[in-house]
FIKE-637794 format. One record per residue (C-alpha): residue in three letters; x, y, z. Coordinates in steps of 0.05 Angstrom, whole numbers, plus 5000, padded with zeros to 4 digits. Example, Ala and Ser with C-alpha at 12.3 -4.5 7.8 and 13.67 -1.06 7.14 Angstrom:
2
ALA524649105156/SER527349795143/
end
This chain:
90
MET500149994997/LEU503950564974/GLY503551225017/LYS501650905078/GLU507650435098/ASP507950865158/VAL500750715185/LEU502749935164/GLU509249985214/ALA505950235265/LEU500649705265/CYS506049155254/ARG509449465316/SER503349485355/ALA501848765336/LEU508348465357/ALA508148825426/SER501648625438/ASP501648085500/ILE498147565463/VAL503247565409/LYS508547545448/ARG505346995482/ALA504446515418/ALA512046795397/GLY514246335453/CYS509745775443/PRO509245295382/HIS504045675336/TRP501745725272/ARG498946295224/GLU493146285172/VAL491045535195/TYR485845275149/VAL479944985181/GLY474244505152/VAL467744195206/PRO462543855191/TYR455644165195/GLY449543995179/ASP449843725108/GLY455944135094/VAL462744355112/LEU463944985150/GLU470845325129/GLY474845875150/TYR481746005172/ILE484846145239/ASP488946705242/LEU493246485296/LEU493245905332/TYR498645685391/ARG498445165438/ASP499745375517/GLU499344995581/LYS492245015577/GLY491144745509/LEU489945075433/VAL488645775429/ASP484746085373/TYR486946825367/LYS482347245313/THR485247875297/ASP479648405283/ALA478649165268/TRP476049605319/SER474850375336/GLN477250685404/THR469350695414/SER467149985411/THR469749375443/PRO475048865404/ARG470648295368/SER476747885398/SER475948005474/GLY473447345497/ARG472747005445/SER479046545445/SER477246305518/CYS470346095494/ARG474045745435/ARG478345475481/ARG472445155520/CYS468744955464/ARG474544475439/GLU475244325509/ARG468544085506/SER469143705441/HIS476043345456/ARG473542955516/
end
């Protein structure tokens, strides 16, 4: 994105400085992981932005855009997904 290099650099630095990315960097991790699961008569497909394994299990971190006046859409979603996966692996 020509002309937006400063914005891109700031976004990258912000992401790399976040606690969740620092944590993932110290654990086994994978980016842009394809996922497909049976759903009804079809398949639900998507990509996991950042998947990592910590001492509690797998964490699916979703990156989303948000404004100063809204709550990040990823807030609480990783823990919800972790609980769902824990139930499905029992």
